[in-house]
N, C-alpha and C positions, 0 to 999 in steps of 0.2 A: 552829560549824565546818562547813565544806563537806564533804559526803561524796562527791557526784558530780554532774556536769552532763552531760546528754545533749543533743546538738545535731543538728538536721536542716535542710538547705536554708539554710545561712547561710554567706556568702562561699564558700570552696572546699569546705566540708563539705556536699556534695550529699546523700550518704547518711548515715543515722543513725550517729553515733559517740558514745562515752561516755568522758569523762575521769573518773578516780576518785582520791580521796585515801585509799581503803581500804587498810589495811596488810595485808601477807601474814603468814604465820606466822613469818617471819624475826624473830629476837629481837635483831638487831644494833641498837645505839643505842636500845633500847626505852625507856629512862628519859626521854630528852629529845627524841626525834624522833617518838614515838608517843603519842597521847592516847587513853586507854581511856575510852570513853563508857559502855559497859556490857559485860556478858559476851560480847556478840555483835558489838560494833562498836569497832574500833580505827582511828583516823584519823591519817594522816601530817601533819606540819607543813611538809613541803617536797616539791616536785616540780620536775624539770628536763626540758626538752623539747629534743630535737635534731632537726635536719632541714636539708637544704640550702636555699639561697635560693629563695624563692617556693614552698616545699613546703607552706606553710600553718600553720607552727608559731605565727606571730604571730596568725593568725586565731583560734586557740584562746583566746588572751588577749583578743582583741577581743570574743569572745562574752561573757566576764565583764564587760568594760568596757561593752558595749552595755547589758547588764542594769542595771549600776550607774547609767548615765545615764537609762535609760528609766523606771526605777521612780519617780523623784521629779521628773522634768522636767515641769512643768505647761505647758499652753498654753491660749490662748483661741480659737485658730483650728482648727476641726474639719477643715480641709483641709490643715493642715500635715503634712508627711511624718513618719513614725515613725522614719526614718533606718535602718531595718533593710535589709540587703542580701542578697537571696537568691543562690543559685548562678546565674550568668549564662551559663554555657557549655552551656546546654541549653534548647531551646525550650519545654519543658514546665515545668521547675523554676522558671524565671523568673516564671511565672504562679501558682505555688503558694505557700502560706504558709510562713513559717519557724517552727520549733518549738524551744522550750527546755523542759527538764525538770530542775529543780534539787532535790536532796535536801540538806538542811542541818539542823544541830542548834543549838538555843539551850539551853545547859545540858544537861539530860537529856531535853529534848523534841525529837522528830524532826518535821520539817516537809517537805512536798513542794509545790513551786511549779511550775505548768504555764502555759506561754504559747504561743499561736499567733497570729501576726500577719503582715501584709504591709506594704507601704510606706504604705498608706492607713488601715488600721484593725486593731483587735484583734478576732479572732474568738472567742478563748477565753482566759480568765485564771482560774486556780483555785488556791486555797491549802487544804491539808489538814494535819492533824497526826495523830500516832499515839498513841492511848491504849494500844493493844496491837498486834497484828500487822496489823490492818486500819486504813486511814486514815479519819479523820472529817473531813468537809468543813467548812471554816470559811466560805469564800465561793466563789461561782462567778459569773463575769461572762461574758456572751456577747452576741452581736449579734442584734438583732431589728428589722427595718424600719429599718436603718441607724442604730440608736441602741443604746447600751449598756444591758443589763439586768443587775441584780445580785441574786443570791439568797444568803442566809446559811443556814448549816447549822442543823439542828433540835436540836442538842445542848442539854441543859439548862444547860450551862456557858457557852453562847454566847447571851446575851440582847441583841438589837439591836432597838430600837424601829422601827416602820414609818416614823416621821418621819426618823430617822437614815438608814435605808436609802434612802429617797427622795431625801434631800439629797445623799448620796454619789453616787447614780445620776445626779442632775441635773448634778453637777460632773464626772462621768466621761465626757468626750468619747470618741468612738470611737477616737481616735488616741493616747490616753494611758493610763497605768497606773491601776489601782484605787488603788494606794498614794498616788499624787499627788493623786487626788481625795479620798481619806480624810483626808489632812492638812489639808484645807480645812474639815473638820467637827469641831466641838468635842464629842467624845463619847468614851466609854470602851468599847472592844470587846475583851473578853478573848481571849487567845491571838493574835488578829490584831495587836494592838498590840505584843505581845512580838516577833513576827516582824518587824514594821515597824521597831521600834527597832533590832533586830539588823542589818537590811539598811542602815539609815541610818548607824549608828555603826561597823559592823564590816567595811565594804567601803571600800577606799581606791582612788582613781583610779589607773589603770594608768600605769606609767612607761615611756615609749618612749625610743629612743635619742636623740631630739631634744627630749625634755621638758626645759624650763627649770626646774630645781629650786632655784635660788638663793633666789628670793623665798619659795618655800614654806618652806625651811629657816629663813630669817630671821624669818618670821612665827611659826614654831614656837618659835624661841629666845626671842623676846620674851614669848611666853605661858607658857613652861616653863623655869624656871631650871636644872632638872636636865639638860635637853638640852645646854646649853653644856658642862657637865662631861663628859657622855657623848661628845660630839663631840671635845672636846679630848683626852680619854683615848684614844679610838680613833685619831685622827690622829697623836698623839704616839707611840703604840705601833707604828704602821706606818712610823715614821721620817720624818715630814713636818716635823720641827723646829718644829711649831706647839705653843706652850705656853699660849696663851689666845686666846679670841675675845671681843671687846668690841663692843657695839652702841650706836648713838646713834639715838634715836627723835625725830623732829621732825614737826610738823604744818605742812603747806604748803597755802596756799589754792588752790583750783581757780579759774582766771580765769572771771569771770562769763559771758563770751561762749562759752567752752567748755562750762561747766555748762549753760547754756541750750540749747546745741546738742545736748548729750547727751539732755536731756529731750525736745527737739523730735524727735529721731530714735528715741525709745523705747528708748534704751540704758540709761536710768536704772534699769531693772528689776534689772540686775546691779550697779549702782553701789554699793549698800550693802555689797557684799563688800569694797570698798576705801575707802569714805568713813567716816571715824571720827566726824565731827561735821557736822551739816547745819543751817544756819539759812537757811530758804528766803527770808527777807526780806533776807538779806545775802549770805553766801558759803558754799560747801561747802569742806571741808578733806579732804586725804588724808594718810595717815601715810607718811612716808618713813623707811626703816630703812637706816642705813649700818652696815656691819660691817668690823671691822679684825682681821686675823689677826696675832697676835704670834709672830714667829719668833725662837727663841733658838738661837744658835750659839756654839761654842767656838773661839777662835783665840788668837793670841799675846797678846791683851789679856785673856784669860779668857773669861767668859761675857758675851755681849752680846745684847740684845733689840732687834728692829726691828719696827715696825708697818707692815703693808701693807693698804691699803684695798681691799676686795673690789669688783671691777668696774673699778677704776681702775689698780691695780698688777697686774702680770702673774702671777697665780697660774696654775699648770699646769691643764690641762683635767682631769687625773686628780684633782687636789686639789678642784677645784670639783665634779666629778661625785660623788666619794665624800662630800663635805660634804652635798650634797643627798640622795643615796641613803641615807646613814646616818640622816639626819633622818627620812626616810620609814620606814625599818626600825625605828627607835626608836618612832615613832608606832604602827606595826603591833604591836610587842611590848607597848607600854603599853596599847593598846586591845584586845588579843587579836583583831586584825583580819586580814582577808585582803588580800594585796597581790600584784599581778602586775607583773613587770619584764621587758620585752622586750629581748633582746640585752644581758644584764646585764654582759657583759665590756667594753662600750664604754668606751674611754679608761682601762681599768684593767689594771694588771699582773696576770698570772695568780696570783701569790702574794698580792696584795692581795685579789683576788676570793675566793680560798680563805679568807682570814682573815675577810672580811666574812660569808661563808656560815657559817663556824664560829661566829662571835660571835652570829649570829642563832639558830643551832640549839641552842647551849648554854644559852640563856635559858630560864627557867621560865615558859612561856607557852603559850597555846592558839592563838597566831597562826599563820597559814599563808602560805607564800610559794611562788609558782610562777614560774619563770623560763624564758626561752628563751636558747639560747647556741650559738655555733659553737666554743666552747672545749672540744675533746675531751679536753684534759688532765685535766678534772674526772673523767673516767671512770676514771682511775688511782686516784681516791680512794674508789671503791666498796669497801665493807667497811672503810674507814678513816675516812671522813667521811660518805659518801653511801650510803644504802641502795639495794639493787638495785630494790626496788619503787617507788622515787622517780623512776626514769628512764623517759621516754617518747620516742617517735619519731613524726615525721610524714613521709609520703612521698606525692608527687603522682603519680597515674596518668596515662596518655596522654590520658585524657578530661578532665584538669584537676581531677579529684576528689581531695581529700586523704583519705588513710587515716591513722588514729591508732591506735597500739598501744604496748605497754610492753615493757620489757626482759624481764620475768619471763614473757612469753608464749612465749619461746623455750626449748626444751629444751637441757639441757647447759650452761647458763650457769655453773653452779657449778664446772664442770670446766675452764673457760677460764683460761689463765694470764694473759691480758691482755684485758680487755673493750675497752680502747681500741684495741688492734691488731685485734681482731675487728671492731670498728666500721669502722675504716679499710679493712679488707679486705672490706667490704660484707656481713658476716655478718648484720647486722640491717637492711640497706637504709638508707634515709634519708640516702644520700650521692649525690654526683654520679656519673653513669655514666661 
C-alpha cells in the first residue's frame, strides 16, 4: 500500500508537496476504510481531491501515472526523452531535475523509492527498505560520465553477484528506470524483486475523463467469469435494467500488407498485446470481442428481454462509463491495487457516483483509490461515507505554482455544520475567486 508521495518540480508542483494516505486518529469507518499495517502505521483506502479548473489536482494523479509508465518502459535509444515535465513558468525550475519520493508497504515491509531526473537522464534512483527505524539501501543508481552506475547494498540478506550487477548496469540506459533494466536479467534479487512485483502488479493505469474503457472491460470479462456477475449485479442494482452481459470472441486475420507495414514501422513491439496467434509464414490474428447487454423490462406483455450490441446500439454514456470504471475498480479490489481516476463524476449521476464509491469502500481489500472531482455534493457525505482525512485540495498561486493541502489542516472543521457550504464560501480555498 502507498503511504505517501513527495513531489518537486513536476508540472505545476514547483515547490515540494507531499500527498499522504496516512490516517488521522479519527475512528470513523475504521473497519473498512483504514488498514492497520502495524501499531504506528494506519493507511487510508480512499482519497478525494478538490480544486478549480487548472489548479493542479489532475497533476497529482499524473505524478503517480508518470511513475507507473516510467518504471517499466524500456528503450533502446539513449537519446529518447524520459517524458518528465518540470515546472515551466520559471526560468530556473525548467533547468532543474524533477524529484519523486515514494513510501510504500509490501505486506509488513516498508520501502522508500527516490528518483531524480530531467527530460534527458536519471541522476539518482534509489530503493531502500526498513528492518527497523532506519532504512537499509537495496540499490542506488547514479550518473557517472553520462552512464548509469548501479550499487547494491551490503546487507547479508542481499546477495547480488558482480555478473548480475554488471548486466543490469549494461542494460540500464541513462533515460530509463532500474526496474526496466532489471527485468531483462534472469536473476533473483531478494527484497528488490518483492518491490518490483508490487509495482508491476499493484499499480493500475490512471483513468482520465476521455479514457476509453470499453475494450479494457471486455478483455477483463473474457479472462474472469466472476467479473460478468459483478458488473451485472452492480448495473442492475442501480436500475439500468441490465440483467446479463454476453460476449462473443472471434479471431480475425490481420491483412498481410497491414501486418508487414506494422513490422516495417517498428510498431510490432506492442503488437503482442493484441495479437492472439502469430504465424510469421502465414498470417497474424487479432481477437475481436463483441458484447451484448440484455435489458429486461416489464410491460403489458409481462417481462421481456432485449439484447443490444455494445458499440452498435445506443447505450447511454453513463452506462458505458460505469461499465468500464466498475471493471477497473473490480480489478483494483481483486489485486489489492492502487487506482487513480481523474474527474470521476464524468457522465455519472451524483447518486450513482456515491453508490460506486460506497461499493468500493465496503469491500474487504487493501486496494487504494484516489479521485479528483468537481462534485462538492460528496462533501455532504463526510462522516457518513467519507472520512475528513480523505479530503484534499489544490490551489494555484499567482505564480502558477500549485499548493496541496488537506481538510484536516484547518482548525474548527469538527464544529462546522456543513463542510460543503464552508467550501463554497471559500473557507478552504481551492475555489474560483
